[in-house]
Structures are given as C-alpha cells and as structure tokens.
C-alpha positions as CSV (number, residue, x, y, z in Angstrom):
1,M,-47.2,-31.9,13.0
2,S,-45.5,-34.5,15.6
3,I,-44.8,-33.1,19.5
4,Q,-40.9,-34.4,18.0
5,A,-41.3,-32.2,15.0
6,Q,-43.0,-29.2,16.5
7,L,-40.0,-29.5,19.5
8,D,-37.4,-29.8,16.9
9,E,-38.9,-26.3,14.8
10,L,-39.0,-24.6,18.1
11,E,-35.3,-25.2,19.5
12,Q,-33.6,-24.5,15.8
13,R,-36.1,-20.8,15.9
14,H,-34.5,-20.6,19.4
15,Q,-30.9,-21.2,18.4
16,A,-31.6,-19.0,15.3
17,L,-32.1,-15.9,18.0
18,D,-29.3,-17.0,20.2
19,H,-26.9,-16.9,17.2
20,E,-28.7,-13.2,15.8
21,I,-28.8,-12.1,19.5
22,A,-24.8,-12.7,19.6
23,E,-24.2,-11.2,16.4
24,A,-25.9,-7.7,17.3
25,Q,-24.4,-7.7,20.6
26,Q,-20.8,-7.5,18.6
27,T,-22.4,-4.8,16.3
28,F,-21.4,-1.3,17.1
29,G,-24.3,1.1,18.1
30,V,-26.9,-1.8,18.4
31,D,-30.5,-1.0,18.7
32,D,-31.8,-1.9,22.1
33,L,-35.0,-1.7,21.3
34,K,-34.0,-4.7,18.2
35,L,-31.6,-6.3,21.2
36,A,-34.5,-6.2,23.3
37,E,-37.1,-7.9,21.2
38,L,-34.8,-10.5,20.0
39,K,-34.3,-11.6,23.8
40,R,-38.0,-11.5,24.2
41,R,-38.5,-13.7,21.5
42,K,-36.1,-15.9,22.5
43,L,-37.7,-16.4,26.0
44,Q,-41.4,-16.9,24.6
45,L,-39.7,-19.8,22.2
46,K,-37.8,-21.5,25.5
47,D,-41.2,-21.2,27.5
48,E,-43.1,-22.6,24.4
49,I,-40.4,-25.2,24.7
50,A,-40.6,-26.4,28.1
51,R,-44.6,-25.7,27.9
52,I,-44.8,-28.8,25.4
53,K,-42.1,-30.7,27.1
54,N,-43.9,-30.7,30.1
55,Q,-47.4,-31.3,29.0
56,S,-45.9,-34.6,26.9
57,V,-44.2,-35.7,30.2
58,H,-47.8,-36.1,31.7
C-alpha cells in the first residue's frame, strides 16, 4: 500500500470516528467509557497520520 493510500485510509477512519463521537455526544445517556474509547482511538489515528506525514517529509 502506498503512503498516500495509507494516509487516505487513516484520514477516512479518523473522520468516521469524528462523526461517531459527535453522534454519541448528542445521545442522551451516552456511555462515558465508550465516548472516551472513541476519543482515544481518534487521537491514536491522528498521531499515526502525523507520524506518517513526518516520515514522508524526511
């Protein structure tokens, strides 16, 4: 898989998690643990995207 294809996939997953988090926050009685897990996964994806972009620059 090319670096750009990998970045595209990660960015799509990041966007999907963003939407899922937004929907969960609007739901009454949202599970705080689930919300925290979604945010953690989103942050991991953001870090992975940044790492790949940084490596491709060097």
